[in-house]
Phi, psi and omega in degrees: 000323182308317183290322173299323174293314179299318179297311181304319178295322168307309180297313185278322187265323184272310180290296186280330184051060187294129178253163178306138175063007173283165187246128177242132171248122173267109181252133178220158187236008182207127175297340180295346179271000187301327170301320176294316182300311178306321177292312179300312176305316176309308187292328178287313181297325176295332180272014170060035178257174179250132181234147173221153186234144178233114173268131180244106180290115187295316181301319183290318182299316179301316182297312178296326172287336178279347180230049178296135169237174178298326186284322172304310177305308177308312179302312180296325181293315177299320176295318175300316176307315179293324188287318177288334181276348192234352177233149182265334183220152189229136167242120180247125185240108178263137173235101190284124180256334177205152167274000187241026162294142185087001184292332182259003184291140180297137175298315185291314185289320176298323174286331183285322177292318177296319184291326180276333176275349187304313183301316186281324175293334171296321176289314178303314181286323188255337179247359182236156176267140184217155172221133176239136184223130163270112183284134184310134178228173177292325178291322175297315181296320184290320184292327177282350178072036179228160170292154183303315179302316177298314175301321182301315175298317181299314180293320183291323175302316184293318186283334183255039177291167183277096190284325180296322176295315181305309179308312179296320180291339183270353179299327178290326177297312180303315182298317181297315179306316188282356177260344196268149176256283192267135176241138177231135170245129178236131170199186180300122195050039187215130170199098195224143178231150176197173176244136173245021187298129178075015176267138167281158178246136181243125172282135176250107184219067173084019181262343184222289180272143171221115020283169176225180179135069182206161170227126185241156165221202177214142177292143164311124199305319190263011191259354185284125169216148183114193183234137175234134181236118188268145186246014173245122180307144192216115170277136183202132175050041171087007178223150168264110179264135182232151180048051173290121184235133183235134181240127178256143166221122183054044180083349181255141177296115182252347180208142183212137176216159182186188173284348178229068195299313183303311173303318176293320173302314179300319185293320191274001172258005182303322179192182176295315179293350175291344175265009177238165186255143175251350188209139175226127191213147172251124184262138179210034178284127190290346175268354172248115185244341184238145175291151181215009178071024178237112188304317188301328177276311196294339184273001173258351180318136176294131182081019183252166163227154160238146178229104200258112168291143174117199190297135179275173171266150171309321180299337183212076194270127175246013171088357183271122180242136179200160171277358178248159166205103194244099182287078184272137194247135174237117176272131181247017173287162191303320183287351174258015175103354172071183183160170179225152165240130182241137166247121182044048172070013173252128181291121174253340180212138175221132183045047173082358178253123178293133190261335188286135187298327177287350178253006189289336179294347178273347183290152180277344185264000000 
């Protein structure tokens, strides 16, 4: 129970920084997360703020999305518009029941929904404060090859790391990234280069995603050249993709392969920006070591990177806009094939471990 209380305080006071009289909306998809929700509500009320809750039944939501009409889309968009205009902060608590929700959604109707929601989602993501959490579930425990009790302990440890210390330890990496022009990443079936010159670097330490632990920037949009092959399975749009390999020329994906080539092609045909990259990030949560097919966790794996086709963030704008943002992950630790990262031809991380003295506090060992 102590960790639940600690996690609630992290969400409300560290992540959202809820102020008096602000309005907070908690959206949740599983009653299993109610113990955490009760503690979040308590913290919000202690801060003399206003809280509201919305329960979303995943099966009913799936049915609606499989039967989208223009009227249903307009209703969803109006609801989202109301939320971003009337709430200051958002908590989204997901309880995963399946990786395959969305598999039968019409591509055209889904793209129409995303396009109409995009202006309000941009406000929600970039102009409001929010925290996203995947509450420990039986599906997650199975994917992590753990008993539920062991996975629950694992997830709580990962979510309640010392984020203040993580932020301080991340400052040298942020400063180095903001001085860097050329990045080169080398791993098995991977050799890719790009520029991050002039781009800000953003430390993520418990202020939006929980668990957290990364520092991200964005490549100069047309600077990406080479091939990257990801070694972490990734659920997206109702499929689980494995061994995704992308080849770039002047920033654009010109070749893509995976275990679902047709579906992969469909994703990258969503819009023009889907074939360009909006984020480059290094992950280093010391409690997250193994992939489990949950992007929220996997993108924070110690010794990993993610290189993200799709939309950039307003915090680090490289001009790429898209209705997708897909955090594909490559682990570079030795047991996953190793690899190197170079900043301006200087080795900064090898086999998942930072080699520069000022960055060693971010190593998991």
